[in-house]
C-alpha positions in Angstrom: 33.4 57.5 -33.2 32.0 54.5 -31.3 31.3 54.9 -27.7 32.2 52.2 -25.3 29.5 51.0 -22.6 30.8 50.9 -19.4 29.7 47.6 -17.4 26.7 48.0 -15.6 27.2 47.2 -11.9 23.5 46.3 -11.6 24.3 43.0 -13.7 26.8 41.9 -11.1 24.4 39.8 -9.0 22.7 38.3 -12.4 26.2 37.4 -13.3 27.0 35.9 -10.1 23.4 33.8 -10.1 24.4 32.3 -13.6 27.9 31.4 -12.3 26.3 29.7 -9.2 23.9 27.8 -11.2 26.4 26.6 -13.7 28.5 25.4 -10.7 25.5 23.6 -9.4 24.7 22.1 -12.5 28.0 20.0 -11.9 26.7 18.5 -8.7 25.1 15.1 -8.9 22.2 13.7 -7.4 23.7 10.5 -5.4 20.6 8.4 -6.0 20.8 9.1 -9.9 23.0 10.0 -12.7 21.6 13.3 -13.0 22.6 17.0 -11.5 20.7 18.3 -8.5 19.1 20.6 -11.0 17.8 18.0 -13.3 16.5 16.2 -10.4 14.4 19.2 -9.6 16.2 19.6 -6.4 17.2 23.5 -6.5 14.1 25.6 -6.0 15.8 29.0 -6.1 19.0 30.9 -5.7 19.2 34.1 -4.0 22.3 36.7 -4.3 22.8 39.3 -2.2 26.0 41.5 -2.2 28.3 38.2 -2.5 26.1 36.1 -0.2 24.3 33.3 -1.8 21.5 31.2 -0.4 20.3 28.1 -2.4 16.6 26.8 -1.6 16.9 22.9 -2.1 14.3 20.2 -1.6 16.1 17.2 0.2 13.0 15.9 1.5 13.1 12.8 -0.1 16.9 11.9 1.1 17.7 10.5 4.5 19.1 12.8 7.0 22.9 11.5 6.3 22.4 11.7 2.3 20.7 15.4 2.9 23.7 16.4 4.6 26.0 15.1 2.1 24.3 16.8 -0.6 24.2 19.9 1.0 27.9 19.9 1.9 28.6 19.2 -1.7 26.3 22.1 -3.0 28.0 24.6 -0.4 31.4 23.5 -1.6 30.6 24.0 -5.2 28.9 27.5 -4.7 31.7 28.8 -2.4 34.5 27.9 -5.3 32.4 30.5 -7.5 34.5 33.6 -7.9 32.6 36.4 -6.2 31.0 34.2 -3.4 31.6 35.4 -0.2 29.6 33.1 1.8 27.1 30.3 0.9 24.3 28.7 2.6 21.9 26.0 1.6 18.3 26.5 2.9 16.2 23.5 3.2 12.7 23.6 2.0 10.0 21.1 1.4 7.2 21.1 -1.3 3.9 21.7 0.6 1.2 19.5 -0.7 -2.0 20.9 -2.0 -4.6 20.7 0.9 -7.8 21.2 -1.3 -10.1 18.4 -2.3 -8.8 15.6 -0.2 -10.5 12.6 0.9 -10.2 12.1 4.7 -10.1 8.5 6.3 -8.9 5.4 4.8 -12.4 4.7 3.9 -12.2 7.0 1.2 -10.0 4.4 -0.9 -11.7 2.3 -3.4 -10.0 -0.8 -2.0 -8.0 -1.7 1.2 -5.3 -4.4 1.0 -4.0 -5.5 3.9 -0.2 -7.3 4.2 0.0 -9.3 7.5 2.3 -11.9 8.9 2.3 -13.9 11.9 5.7 -13.5 12.9 8.2 -10.6 12.7 11.1 -10.9 10.5 9.6 -12.6 7.4 10.0 -9.7 4.9 6.3 -8.4 5.6 6.9 -4.7 5.2 9.3 -5.1 2.4 6.5 -6.9 0.5 4.2 -4.5 1.5 6.1 -1.6 0.1 7.4 -3.6 -2.9 3.4 -4.4 -3.4 2.4 -0.8 -3.2 5.3 0.4 -5.7 4.2 -2.4 -8.1 0.6 -1.4 -7.9 1.7 2.5 -8.6 3.7 1.5 -11.3 1.0 -0.4 -13.2 -1.1 2.7 -13.2 -2.9 2.5 -10.1 -3.4 5.7 -7.7 -1.8 4.1 -4.6 -1.5 5.0 -1.0 0.9 2.9 1.4 -0.4 3.0 5.3 2.3 1.9 7.7 0.0 0.7 10.7 2.9 -0.9 12.5 3.1 1.7 15.4 5.8 0.0 17.3 8.1 -0.7 14.5 7.3 1.6 11.5 9.5 0.6 9.0 8.3 1.9 5.8 9.5 5.3 5.6 13.3 3.7 6.0 12.5 1.5 3.2 11.3 4.1 1.0 14.1 6.6 2.4 11.1 9.1 2.8 10.9 11.4 5.8 8.7 14.3 7.1 7.3 17.0 7.9 3.9 15.8 7.6 1.8 18.8 6.7 -2.0 19.4 7.6 -5.0 20.3 5.8 -7.0 23.6 6.9 -8.9 21.0 9.3 -5.5 19.8 11.0 -5.6 16.6 9.1 -2.3 15.0 8.4 -1.7 15.0 4.8 0.7 12.0 3.6 4.1 12.5 2.4 4.3 11.7 -1.3 7.4 10.0 -3.1 7.7 9.8 -7.1 3.6 9.9 -7.2 2.9 7.4 -4.3 1.3 8.7 -1.0 2.8 7.3 2.5 1.6 7.6 6.0 3.1 6.3 8.9 3.7 7.0 12.8 7.4 6.9 11.8 6.7 10.2 9.9 5.2 11.7 12.8 7.7 11.1 15.5 11.4 11.3 16.0 13.8 8.3 16.0 13.2 7.6 19.6 11.5 4.1 20.0 7.9 4.1 20.6 7.1 2.6 23.6 3.4 3.0 23.8 1.0 1.0 25.8 -2.1 -0.8 24.1 -4.5 2.2 24.6 -2.2 4.7 23.3 -1.3 2.8 20.3 -5.1 2.1 19.6 -5.9 5.9 19.9 -2.9 6.7 17.8 -3.9 4.3 15.0 -7.5 5.1 15.1 -6.9 8.9 14.6 -4.6 8.1 11.6 -7.3 5.7 10.0 -9.9 8.4 10.5 -8.3 11.5 9.8 -5.5 11.1 7.1 -6.4 13.4 4.2 -5.6 11.5 1.0 -5.3 12.5 -2.8 -8.0 10.3 -4.1 -6.6 7.0 -3.4 -7.5 4.0 -5.3 -5.7 1.4 -3.5 -4.4 2.0 0.0 -1.9 -0.9 0.9 -2.1 -1.5 4.9 1.2 -2.8 6.4 0.2 -4.5 9.6 2.4 -5.3 12.5 3.1 -9.0 13.0 0.9 -11.1 14.9 -3.0 -10.9 16.0 -2.7 -8.4 18.8 -4.3 -5.3 19.4 -3.5 -3.4 16.3 -4.5 -6.1 14.1 -7.9 -6.6 16.0 -8.3 -2.7 15.9 -7.8 -2.6 12.1 -10.5 -5.4 11.6 -13.0 -3.9 13.7 -12.6 -0.1 12.7 -11.3 -0.4 9.0 -13.0 -1.8 6.0 -10.5 -4.2 4.6 -11.2 -5.9 1.3 -8.5 -8.2 1.4 -5.1 -9.7 3.1 -2.0 -11.1 1.8 -0.1 -13.1 4.1 3.7 -13.2 4.1 5.8 -16.0 5.7 8.8 -18.0 5.3 8.5 -21.6 4.3 9.3 -23.0 7.7 6.8 -25.0 9.4 6.7 -22.9 12.5 6.1 -19.9 10.7 3.3 -21.5 8.3 1.8 -23.0 11.5 1.4 -19.3 13.1 0.2 -18.2 9.7 -2.7 -20.9 9.8 -4.2 -19.2 13.1 -3.6 -15.8 11.5 -5.6 -16.9 8.5 -8.2 -18.2 10.5 -8.5 -14.8 12.6 -9.1 -12.8 9.2 -11.6 -15.3 7.8 -13.7 -14.9 11.0 -13.8 -11.3 10.8 -15.0 -11.6 7.2 -11.7 -10.5 5.4 -10.8 -12.4 2.1 -7.6 -13.9 2.3 -6.3 -13.2 -1.1 -3.2 -15.4 -1.0 0.2 -15.9 0.7 3.7 -14.9 -0.5 6.2 -17.2 0.3 9.4 -15.0 1.0 13.3 -16.0 1.2 12.8 -19.9 0.5 15.7 -19.9 -1.7 18.8 -17.8 -2.9 20.7 -18.3 -6.1 24.5 -18.5 -5.5 26.3 -15.5 -7.6 29.8 -17.5 -7.9 28.0 -20.9 -9.4 24.4 -19.9 -10.3 23.0 -22.8 -8.5 19.7 -22.6 -6.6 19.9 -23.3 -2.8 17.1 -24.1 -0.5 17.0 -21.9 3.0 14.7 -24.4 4.6 15.0 -28.2 4.4 12.0 -30.7 3.9 8.9 -30.3 2.0 7.3 -27.0 1.5 4.5 -26.6 4.3 2.9 -23.4 2.5 0.6 -25.6 0.5 -0.9 -26.7 4.0 -2.5 -23.3 4.2 -4.9 -24.1 1.3 -4.7 -20.5 0.1 -3.3 -19.4 -3.3 0.4 -18.8 -3.4 0.7 -15.4 -5.0 4.6 -15.3 -5.3 7.6 -17.4 -4.2 10.3 -14.6 -3.7 14.0 -15.8 -3.1 16.6 -14.0 -1.0 17.6 -11.5 -3.2 19.7 -8.4 -3.2 17.3 -6.9 -5.5 14.6 -7.0 -2.8 17.0 -5.2 -0.3 17.3 -1.9 -2.4 15.2 1.2 -2.0 11.8 0.3 -3.7 10.5 3.1 -5.9 6.9 3.3 -7.8 8.8 4.5 -11.1 11.5 1.6 -11.3 10.2 -1.6 -10.5 11.6 -5.0 -11.2 9.6 -7.8 -13.5 9.0 -9.7 -10.1 7.3 -6.6 -8.4 5.1 -6.2 -11.3 4.2 -10.0 -11.3 3.4 -9.5 -7.4 1.1 -6.7 -8.0 -0.6 -8.2 -10.8 -1.1 -11.5 -9.1 -2.6 -9.5 -6.1 -4.8 -7.6 -8.6 -6.0 -10.6 -10.4 -7.0 -12.4 -7.2 -8.8 -9.5 -5.7 -10.8 -9.5 -9.0 -11.7 -13.1 -8.7 -12.7 -12.7 -5.0 -15.0 -9.6 -5.7 -16.5 -10.3 -9.3 -19.1 -12.6 -8.5 -20.3 -14.6 -11.7 -23.7 -14.7 -11.2 -25.6 -17.4 -13.3 -28.1 -16.5 -15.9 -31.9 -16.3 -14.5 -30.4 -16.2 -11.0 -32.9 -14.6 -8.4 -31.3 -11.5 -6.8 -32.5 -10.3 -3.6 -29.5 -8.2 -2.6 -30.5 -4.9 -1.1 -34.3 -6.0 -1.0 -36.6 -5.4 2.0 -37.5 -9.0 3.7 -40.9 -8.7 2.4 -39.6 -8.2 -1.2 -37.2 -11.0 -0.6 -39.9 -13.5 0.1 -41.9 -12.5 -2.9 -38.9 -12.8 -5.2 -38.0 -16.3 -4.0 -41.7 -17.6 -4.3 -41.9 -16.1 -7.7 -38.4 -17.5 -8.7 -39.1 -20.9 -7.3 -42.5 -21.1 -9.1 -40.9 -20.3 -12.3 -38.5 -23.1 -12.2 -39.3 -26.2 -13.8 -39.3 -29.7 -12.5 -35.7 -30.9 -12.7 -34.1 -27.5 -13.5 -31.8 -25.7 -11.3 -32.8 -22.9 -9.1 -30.1 -20.2 -8.4 -30.3 -17.6 -5.8 -27.8 -14.7 -4.8 -28.2 -12.8 -1.7 -26.1 -10.1 0.7 -27.0 -12.3 3.7 -26.7 -16.0 4.6 -29.7 -17.7 2.3 -29.7 -21.0 4.1 -33.0 -20.4 5.7 -34.4 -20.1 2.3 -34.7 -23.9 2.5 -37.4 -23.7 5.2 -39.4 -21.0 3.3 -39.3 -23.2 -0.1 -40.3 -26.4 1.8 -43.3 -24.4 3.3 -44.5 -22.7 0.3 -44.0 -26.1 -1.7 -45.2 -28.8 0.7 -41.9 -30.5 0.3 -40.0 -32.8 2.6 -36.3 -31.3 3.4 -34.8 -34.4 2.0 -36.5 -33.6 -1.3 -34.2 -30.4 -1.7 -30.9 -32.0 -2.6 -28.5 -30.9 -3.6 -28.8 -27.9 -1.6 -25.5 -25.7 -1.9 -24.6 -22.3 -0.1 -21.4 -20.7 -1.2 -19.8 -17.4 -0.1 -17.3 -16.0 -2.7 -16.8 -12.9 -0.9 -17.9 -11.0 2.4 -20.9 -9.3 0.6 -22.3 -12.1 -1.5 -23.9 -15.6 -1.0 -24.9 -17.9 -3.9 -27.3 -20.4 -3.4 -28.0 -23.8 -5.9 -30.8 -26.3 -5.5 -32.9 -28.4 -8.0 -36.9 -28.0 -8.4 -38.1 -31.7 -7.7 
């Protein structure tokens, strides 16, 4: 005679948990065509005598969307038979504090994005550039240095809390593999009415203390203009190149020219300019319409144009390092190619290289190289400081008149390298 096994009451919580999970698997992530389970938002489910708590990581959602998802999850769980009370506990992934590089100087390269005026799309371009570099395989950090108008968190739909390492250094918030640091992540939604000294101190601390996870490139979103924040950045941070953003409007371009001069005077290579919102394409007729009359004044800046971005709804969508457009990739690659052009110096064969040598060694190398150069041959020199005084030294050791050293050309392809070319008479 067979014996029926009575239902084990101890299995009830397990069954209820399975039913709750099944219900949550029907709840969609509003930003993607996947369920909250497939999106990895559900961390754990706790069942205690009909009371259900769902641990969910909604840190990447803006507050309003997080509230909407929470309400939908609670409603789905509450409808499960046997659930007496449902609650969603917001949890966040705590970043690993170990083996981090402190300070923005830890990055292999720092690329600033600047503008002379506000409202030209600088933060959008900076965020898009960072996403494009990340999508192209870079380990990217995005630093929002606009302390009075930190828009990057809103553009990326990211929020705090900002965690710290064991030494109290702030750890950037991560979104889809890209790190983000901004004053906007550290403060409430209240406006930041800081005076110059307060803004200077806050930015300096973030520059020096942010604990990055081995960044290859940090994209630095500067505030518009040439005020205290921009000057602080140039004085206290290594900037390996700057991209300017402007609209093709004569007044904006005129101001951009003065900003370009400021960066050049501070030995920051100008990688180029992004001309933004110069035209739009009509959805109805497909025609291209210029938003500014007259000739394009951007050419007058005499720097490379890295991209011409139209006024396009695509640029108004939330950028993502894992879902980028062709235009975003083209911008990222144009900036990277220009960076390599500036920093990869083609040293001529047989050039005398006096970089990193002592003063005495420099004189000896110049004399030896000059003596080895035959009459009518070209003498090349590469240096890490201005080699113009070499002209006087050559005339002294060769008993030449200054006029005999023609041509005598000195070029500076980047802030760390000078190239000299002249001909042995």
